[in-house]
LOMI-748976 format. One record per residue (C-alpha): residue number from 1; y, z negated, x negated; residue in three letters. Coordinates in nm, 4 decimals. Each point is the difference from the previous one (the first is absolute). Layout:
<bados>
NUM/Y/Z/X/ALA;
...
</bados>
This chain:
<bados>
1/9.6842/-8.7437/-14.0084/MET;
2/0.3372/0.0872/0.2639/LYS;
3/0.3375/0.1367/-0.2404/SER;
4/0.3278/-0.2369/0.0495/ASN;
5/0.1572/0.2580/0.2009/THR;
6/-0.3127/0.0634/0.2098/ALA;
7/0.0091/-0.3609/0.1174/LEU;
8/0.0674/-0.0996/0.3316/ALA;
9/0.2315/-0.2417/0.1449/ALA;
10/-0.2429/-0.2868/0.0245/GLY;
11/-0.1566/0.0828/-0.2885/ASP;
12/0.3360/-0.0239/-0.2362/GLU;
13/0.0393/-0.2808/0.1858/GLN;
14/-0.3203/-0.2357/-0.0875/GLU;
15/0.0218/0.1110/-0.3505/LEU;
16/0.3576/-0.1077/-0.0268/THR;
17/-0.0375/-0.3314/0.1623/ARG;
18/-0.0817/-0.2693/-0.2020/PRO;
19/-0.3395/-0.2014/-0.0222/GLN;
20/-0.0249/-0.3453/0.1196/LEU;
21/-0.1209/-0.2439/-0.2307/ARG;
22/-0.3797/-0.1681/0.0803/PRO;
23/-0.0189/-0.2305/0.2817/ILE;
24/-0.0662/-0.2782/-0.2625/SER;
25/0.3531/0.0612/-0.1437/ASP;
26/0.2135/0.0184/0.3531/LEU;
27/0.2144/-0.2591/0.0592/THR;
28/0.1597/-0.1658/0.3592/GLY;
29/0.2477/-0.2643/0.1658/ILE;
30/-0.2244/-0.2070/0.2306/ILE;
31/0.2709/-0.2142/0.1306/GLY;
32/0.3965/-0.0325/0.0086/THR;
33/0.2286/-0.2600/0.0305/GLY;
34/0.3443/-0.0542/0.0440/ALA;
35/0.3030/-0.3013/0.0001/ALA;
36/0.3543/-0.0111/0.0956/VAL;
37/0.2337/-0.4166/-0.0651/PRO;
38/0.1731/-0.1578/0.2995/SER;
39/0.3557/0.0910/0.0018/ILE;
40/0.1241/0.3355/0.1659/GLN;
41/0.2952/0.1355/-0.1417/VAL;
42/0.2195/0.2628/0.2646/THR;
43/0.2035/0.2062/-0.1019/ASN;
44/0.2630/-0.1550/0.2165/ASP;
45/-0.0677/-0.3441/-0.2065/ASP;
46/0.1158/0.2039/-0.3454/LEU;
47/0.2632/0.1638/0.2211/SER;
48/0.1452/-0.4234/-0.0096/GLU;
49/0.0495/-0.0356/-0.3454/HIS;
50/0.0270/0.4099/-0.1600/ILE;
51/0.2210/0.2928/0.1212/GLU;
52/-0.2478/0.1810/0.2078/THR;
53/-0.1863/0.0605/0.3409/SER;
54/-0.3446/0.0633/0.1536/ASP;
55/0.0722/0.3806/0.0797/GLU;
56/0.1583/0.0650/-0.3510/TRP;
57/-0.3262/-0.2010/-0.1029/ILE;
58/-0.2541/0.1714/0.1937/GLN;
59/0.1745/0.3882/-0.0746/SER;
60/-0.0439/-0.0186/-0.3281/ARG;
61/-0.3131/-0.1881/-0.1123/VAL;
62/-0.1616/-0.0426/0.4094/GLY;
63/-0.0339/-0.3285/-0.0565/ILE;
64/0.0983/-0.2556/0.2475/ALA;
65/-0.1667/-0.3573/-0.1379/SER;
66/-0.1799/-0.1716/-0.2484/ARG;
67/-0.2239/-0.2767/-0.1065/ASN;
68/0.0811/-0.2583/-0.2963/ILE;
69/-0.1595/-0.3122/-0.0749/CYS;
70/0.1277/-0.3836/0.0870/GLY;
71/-0.0996/-0.3125/-0.0799/PRO;
72/-0.4080/-0.0211/-0.1382/GLY;
73/-0.0007/0.3719/-0.0172/GLU;
74/-0.0438/0.2443/-0.3340/SER;
75/-0.1150/0.3017/-0.1820/THR;
76/-0.4046/-0.1519/-0.0329/VAL;
77/0.0296/-0.2141/0.3001/SER;
78/-0.0089/0.3445/0.2133/LEU;
79/-0.2064/0.2011/-0.2115/ALA;
80/-0.2268/-0.3433/0.0897/ALA;
81/0.0033/0.1054/0.3757/GLU;
82/-0.0451/0.3624/0.0022/ALA;
83/-0.3081/-0.0792/-0.2926/SER;
84/-0.1676/-0.2120/0.2815/ARG;
85/0.0821/0.2866/0.2785/GLN;
86/-0.1580/0.2874/-0.2696/ALA;
87/-0.3283/-0.2340/-0.1043/ILE;
88/-0.0037/-0.0761/0.3667/GLN;
89/-0.0172/0.3153/0.1403/ALA;
90/-0.1881/0.1796/-0.2581/SER;
91/-0.2920/-0.2647/0.0300/GLY;
92/-0.0260/-0.1556/-0.3231/ILE;
93/0.0549/-0.3640/-0.1204/ASP;
94/0.2396/-0.0524/-0.2210/ALA;
95/-0.2186/-0.1071/-0.3073/GLN;
96/-0.0957/0.3590/-0.0014/ASP;
97/0.2438/0.1776/-0.1142/VAL;
98/0.0028/0.0830/-0.3523/ASP;
99/0.3282/0.1307/-0.0668/ILE;
100/0.3874/-0.1133/0.0587/ILE;
101/0.2981/0.2567/0.0172/ILE;
102/0.2762/-0.1319/0.0628/PHE;
103/0.3693/0.2535/0.0252/ALA;
104/0.2816/-0.1437/0.0038/THR;
105/0.3336/-0.0297/-0.1857/VAL;
106/0.1203/-0.3341/0.1908/THR;
107/-0.2509/-0.2680/-0.1584/PRO;
108/0.0313/-0.3247/0.1398/ASP;
109/-0.0046/-0.0811/-0.4421/GLN;
110/-0.0487/0.1384/-0.2885/HIS;
111/-0.2800/-0.1334/-0.1456/LEU;
112/-0.3114/-0.0553/0.1391/PRO;
113/-0.0398/0.3525/0.1741/SER;
114/0.0782/0.0065/0.3927/ALA;
115/-0.3692/0.1755/-0.0460/ALA;
116/-0.1273/-0.3544/-0.1498/ALA;
117/0.1713/-0.2140/0.2994/LEU;
118/-0.1287/0.1970/0.2558/LEU;
119/-0.3255/-0.0992/-0.1305/LEU;
120/0.0571/-0.3514/0.0922/LYS;
121/0.1135/0.0764/0.2913/GLU;
122/-0.2961/0.1641/0.1081/LEU;
123/-0.1850/-0.2375/-0.1380/GLU;
124/-0.2201/0.2534/-0.2174/ILE;
125/-0.1959/-0.1762/-0.3056/ASP;
126/0.0487/0.2939/-0.2614/ARG;
127/0.1119/0.3830/0.0278/ALA;
128/0.2066/0.2464/-0.2792/LEU;
129/0.3248/-0.0539/0.1813/ALA;
130/0.3715/0.1747/-0.0935/PHE;
131/0.2952/0.1213/0.1210/ASP;
132/0.1374/0.3289/-0.0271/ILE;
133/0.3487/0.1058/-0.0052/LYS;
134/0.0610/0.3139/0.1193/ALA;
135/0.3094/-0.0590/0.2672/ALA;
136/-0.0965/0.1803/0.3159/CYS;
137/-0.2918/0.2158/-0.1190/SER;
138/-0.1828/-0.3168/-0.1088/GLY;
139/-0.2495/0.0491/0.2367/PHE;
140/-0.0826/0.3151/-0.0319/LEU;
141/-0.0136/-0.0948/-0.4211/PHE;
142/-0.2307/-0.2230/0.1319/GLY;
143/-0.2465/0.1350/0.2177/LEU;
144/-0.0788/0.2681/-0.2805/THR;
145/-0.0481/-0.3068/-0.2761/THR;
146/-0.1954/-0.1477/0.2276/ALA;
147/-0.2246/0.3000/0.0537/GLU;
148/-0.0366/0.0592/-0.3877/SER;
149/-0.0766/-0.3382/-0.0681/LEU;
150/-0.2128/-0.0785/0.2575/LEU;
151/-0.2431/0.2979/-0.1632/HIS;
152/0.0693/-0.0521/-0.3569/SER;
153/-0.0842/-0.3617/0.0791/LEU;
154/-0.2811/0.0363/0.2235/ASP;
155/0.1835/-0.2076/0.2263/LEU;
156/-0.0785/0.0380/0.3822/GLN;
157/0.2882/-0.1837/0.1956/THR;
158/0.4282/0.0009/-0.1162/ALA;
159/0.3146/-0.1556/0.2403/LEU;
160/0.3072/0.2374/-0.0292/VAL;
161/0.2604/-0.1101/0.1123/LEU;
162/0.4319/0.0192/-0.0212/GLY;
163/0.2578/-0.3016/0.0821/ALA;
164/0.3544/-0.0385/-0.0337/GLU;
165/0.2578/-0.2232/0.0530/SER;
166/0.2858/0.2012/-0.1071/LEU;
167/0.3006/-0.2075/0.1813/SER;
168/-0.0196/-0.2192/-0.2663/HIS;
169/0.1372/0.2771/-0.1961/ILE;
170/0.2089/0.1740/0.2043/VAL;
171/0.3670/-0.0482/0.0433/ASP;
172/0.0921/-0.0802/0.3146/TRP;
173/0.3690/0.0788/-0.0237/THR;
174/-0.1015/0.3644/-0.1200/ASN;
175/-0.0684/0.2601/0.2903/ARG;
176/-0.1655/0.2691/-0.1905/ASP;
177/-0.2649/-0.2688/-0.0644/THR;
178/-0.0355/-0.3055/0.2271/CYS;
179/-0.0493/0.2466/0.3182/VAL;
180/-0.3260/0.1634/-0.1928/LEU;
181/-0.2668/-0.2556/-0.1017/PHE;
182/-0.2050/-0.2305/0.1681/GLY;
183/-0.3151/-0.2408/-0.0611/ASP;
184/-0.3327/0.0687/0.0441/GLY;
185/-0.3455/0.0080/-0.1132/ALA;
186/-0.2405/0.2814/0.0863/GLY;
187/-0.4054/-0.0329/-0.1421/ALA;
188/-0.3532/0.2018/0.0331/ALA;
189/-0.3380/-0.0551/-0.1344/ILE;
190/-0.1118/0.2879/-0.2548/VAL;
191/-0.4065/0.0200/-0.0114/LYS;
192/-0.2569/0.2276/-0.1501/ARG;
193/-0.1859/0.1484/0.2180/ARG;
194/-0.3678/0.1644/-0.0006/GLU;
195/0.0587/0.1750/0.3009/ARG;
196/0.2348/0.2552/0.0523/SER;
197/0.1533/-0.1375/0.3480/GLU;
198/0.3419/-0.1807/0.0103/GLY;
199/0.2859/0.0747/-0.1662/PRO;
200/0.0061/0.1128/-0.3200/LEU;
201/0.2737/0.1267/-0.2746/ILE;
202/-0.0128/0.3200/-0.0630/LEU;
203/0.2929/0.0941/-0.2664/ALA;
204/0.3526/-0.1039/-0.1449/SER;
205/0.2265/0.0585/-0.1918/SER;
206/0.2538/-0.2641/-0.1613/LEU;
207/0.2519/-0.0139/-0.2698/SER;
208/0.3238/-0.2042/-0.0876/THR;
209/0.3282/0.1964/-0.1388/ASP;
210/0.1653/-0.1650/-0.2760/GLY;
211/0.2734/0.1768/-0.0614/ASN;
212/0.1128/-0.1362/0.3856/SER;
213/-0.0310/-0.3487/-0.0902/GLN;
214/0.3310/-0.1246/0.0793/ASP;
215/-0.0274/0.0958/0.3928/LEU;
216/-0.1295/-0.2474/0.1179/ILE;
217/0.0338/-0.3176/-0.1698/CYS;
218/0.0897/-0.4210/-0.1019/ARG;
219/0.0848/-0.0617/-0.2929/LYS;
220/0.1883/-0.3226/-0.0202/GLY;
221/-0.1167/-0.3705/0.0883/GLY;
222/-0.4013/0.0524/-0.0915/ALA;
223/-0.0367/-0.2129/-0.3337/PHE;
224/0.2539/-0.3315/-0.1378/PRO;
225/0.1174/0.0773/-0.3876/PRO;
226/-0.2549/-0.1816/-0.2512/ALA;
227/0.1329/-0.2857/-0.1846/THR;
228/-0.2502/-0.1856/-0.1852/GLN;
229/-0.1138/-0.0108/-0.3241/GLY;
230/0.2190/0.1781/-0.2806/ASN;
231/0.0186/0.3195/0.1664/TYR;
232/0.3596/0.1061/0.1464/SER;
233/0.0276/0.0064/0.3727/PRO;
234/-0.1117/0.3452/0.0979/ILE;
235/0.2818/0.1931/0.2013/THR;
236/-0.1146/0.0776/0.3642/TYR;
237/0.0865/0.2911/0.2065/ASN;
238/0.2817/-0.2002/0.2531/THR;
239/-0.0362/0.2223/0.2395/ASP;
240/-0.0188/-0.0653/0.4320/SER;
241/-0.2864/-0.1784/0.0449/PRO;
242/-0.0601/0.2615/0.3135/TYR;
243/-0.2023/0.3816/0.0043/VAL;
244/0.2848/0.2327/-0.0201/HIS;
245/-0.0662/0.3864/0.1548/MET;
246/0.1437/0.3518/-0.0870/GLN;
247/-0.0562/0.0659/0.3345/GLY;
248/0.0623/0.4015/0.0208/ARG;
249/-0.1600/0.0454/-0.3170/GLU;
250/-0.3226/-0.2293/0.1238/VAL;
251/0.0013/0.2326/0.3481/PHE;
252/0.0228/0.2807/-0.2015/ARG;
253/-0.3423/-0.0737/-0.2523/PHE;
254/-0.1367/-0.1794/0.2478/GLY;
255/-0.0719/0.3334/0.1991/VAL;
256/-0.0661/0.1915/-0.2214/GLN;
257/-0.2375/-0.1963/-0.2148/ALA;
258/-0.2432/-0.1047/0.3355/MET;
259/0.0090/0.3295/0.0813/ALA;
260/-0.1493/0.1365/-0.3399/ASP;
261/-0.2580/-0.2589/0.0108/SER;
262/-0.0782/0.0424/0.3149/THR;
263/-0.0805/0.3880/-0.0354/GLN;
264/-0.1945/-0.1098/-0.3835/GLU;
265/-0.2185/-0.2186/0.1443/ALA;
266/-0.0551/0.2272/0.3442/LEU;
267/-0.1063/0.2847/-0.2832/GLN;
268/-0.2260/-0.2463/-0.1765/LYS;
269/-0.1906/-0.0642/0.3231/ALA;
270/-0.0017/0.3371/0.0851/GLY;
271/0.1690/-0.0655/0.3546/VAL;
272/0.3127/0.1592/0.1860/SER;
273/0.2891/-0.1246/0.1135/LEU;
274/-0.1192/0.0453/0.3506/ASP;
275/-0.3333/-0.1766/0.0008/GLU;
276/0.1591/-0.3092/-0.0845/VAL;
277/-0.0400/-0.2453/0.3225/SER;
278/0.3087/-0.2561/-0.0750/LEU;
279/0.2702/-0.0834/-0.2574/PHE;
280/0.0747/-0.3070/-0.1019/ILE;
281/0.2779/-0.0132/-0.2356/PRO;
282/0.2013/-0.2724/-0.1468/HIS;
283/0.2273/-0.1155/0.2529/GLN;
284/0.3087/0.0281/-0.1741/SER;
285/0.2155/0.1073/0.2459/ASN;
286/0.0225/0.2560/0.2894/LYS;
287/0.1769/0.2833/-0.2046/ARG;
288/-0.1809/-0.0173/-0.2859/MET;
289/-0.3276/-0.0097/0.1827/ILE;
290/0.1431/0.3321/0.1887/ASP;
291/0.0961/0.2177/-0.2884/ALA;
292/-0.3419/-0.0619/-0.1475/TYR;
293/-0.1589/0.1292/0.3060/CYS;
294/0.2926/0.3084/0.0129/LYS;
295/-0.0901/0.0441/-0.3525/ARG;
296/-0.3826/0.0173/0.0390/LEU;
297/0.0552/0.2054/0.3486/GLY;
298/-0.1746/-0.3385/0.1930/ILE;
299/0.0960/0.1640/0.3802/THR;
300/-0.2002/-0.2575/0.2074/SER;
301/0.1873/-0.3197/-0.0036/GLN;
302/-0.2742/-0.1505/0.1543/GLU;
303/-0.2190/-0.0122/-0.3033/LYS;
304/0.2546/-0.1876/-0.2074/VAL;
305/-0.0965/-0.3519/-0.0025/MET;
306/0.3773/-0.2331/-0.0095/ILE;
307/0.1033/-0.3400/0.1419/ASN;
308/0.2427/-0.0964/-0.1853/LEU;
309/0.2707/-0.0642/0.2467/GLU;
310/-0.0999/-0.3507/0.0664/ASN;
311/-0.1653/-0.0514/-0.3461/ILE;
312/0.2530/0.1666/-0.2880/GLY;
313/-0.0958/0.1049/-0.3283/ASN;
314/-0.2310/-0.3004/-0.1484/THR;
315/-0.0479/0.2044/-0.3524/SER;
316/-0.4072/-0.0269/-0.0832/ALA;
317/-0.0952/-0.1400/0.3533/ALA;
318/0.0648/0.3157/0.1813/SER;
319/-0.2458/0.1801/-0.0281/ILE;
320/-0.2649/-0.2377/0.0758/PRO;
321/0.1927/-0.1363/0.2798/MET;
322/0.0189/0.3279/0.1910/MET;
323/-0.3966/0.0166/-0.0953/LEU;
324/-0.1250/-0.3033/0.1716/ASP;
325/0.2191/0.1312/0.3487/GLU;
326/-0.1187/0.3029/-0.0044/CYS;
327/-0.3923/-0.1748/-0.0332/VAL;
328/0.0979/-0.2527/0.2596/ARG;
329/0.1328/0.2702/0.2257/THR;
330/-0.2650/0.2528/0.0236/GLY;
331/0.2214/0.2381/-0.1569/ARG;
332/-0.2396/0.0991/-0.2789/ILE;
333/-0.3263/0.1083/0.1175/LYS;
334/-0.2885/0.1042/-0.1916/GLN;
335/0.0253/0.2787/-0.2256/GLY;
336/0.3497/0.0273/-0.0042/ASP;
337/0.2013/0.1305/-0.3553/LEU;
338/0.2560/-0.2708/-0.0575/ILE;
339/0.2850/0.0652/-0.2377/LEU;
340/0.1531/-0.2934/-0.1332/LEU;
341/0.3294/0.1158/-0.2208/THR;
342/0.2506/-0.2629/-0.1918/ALA;
343/0.2646/-0.0034/-0.2603/VAL;
344/0.2032/-0.2955/-0.1332/GLY;
345/0.1446/-0.1633/-0.3104/ALA;
346/-0.0912/0.1379/-0.3004/GLY;
347/0.0036/0.2869/0.0546/MET;
348/-0.3180/-0.0526/0.1722/THR;
349/-0.1572/0.2441/0.2728/TYR;
350/-0.2823/0.1320/0.0790/GLY;
351/-0.2898/0.1048/0.3423/ALA;
352/-0.3640/-0.0546/0.0907/LEU;
353/-0.2053/0.1129/0.2462/LEU;
354/-0.2464/-0.1910/0.1527/LEU;
355/-0.3017/0.1168/0.2392/ARG;
356/-0.0875/-0.2261/0.3415/TRP;
</bados>
């Protein structure tokens, strides 16, 4: 037997790299889809109503335009379109979906869940369907939850999606927030696989920092006060119903959180930074993504996927929308290692590593 000091470099790597799970336990993404609403709002459009300019917005966040919901469009309608595309791309029937995990912070209504409403839109008779409210990290939380549930409940297929209509909670007179956000949806079909081909979830690192929850928040306008019965009316928060951000603090927290979770996910998988084929970060803003790359030492910008210029920050929808774009344009190839990372209100954050 070799001693530790006598190990060759190749032997040491073999011992330290985690063993992959049995093939029967592997989970893969087999189809993706995305949808954007009909109304495009450019930076020039915004400059007609608030003190800003296309140059100011693009230099600070890298966004030129965003899309928002028009008449007849909603979080669920966008989700339904993205889901239908993912189902078609995967080659399954909608009735094959066992689980629906819907990541959103802008559901169309409080009850029932957006996932339950989506069931009817997709004409799925029955499935385990529920929402995840993890903001921009919601799709990552959903993927890892789907993987766990498919195995623990001995099910086969899950629909995981992120969809938002953030235009409903944005103050369009506040240039600190309205320039950032857009509406959209992205979806993925996740399936247990009996063979090693296809995309596999290799490792993840997810967390929520409750001490930082005030960095991004929306406190007012959720519920009316109770007035019935013998109970005294409840005093509810009367703050603005719009989303509020502490921009600089969010920036600092986000860069550090995404970098740390990326390193942890790579370490769990036994994969080096250079081995990653593509990085798909949450499309928050260009400067944050650049700072994340600098923190980790990612020097090849061709590996970093960005599409926020004409979509904006779509919260839980941003990563699945970017993933779908990469799939449909052939940017992702079989065997590629794909690193997804996000940070959002909560503060939620994390990273997830896939092998395509």
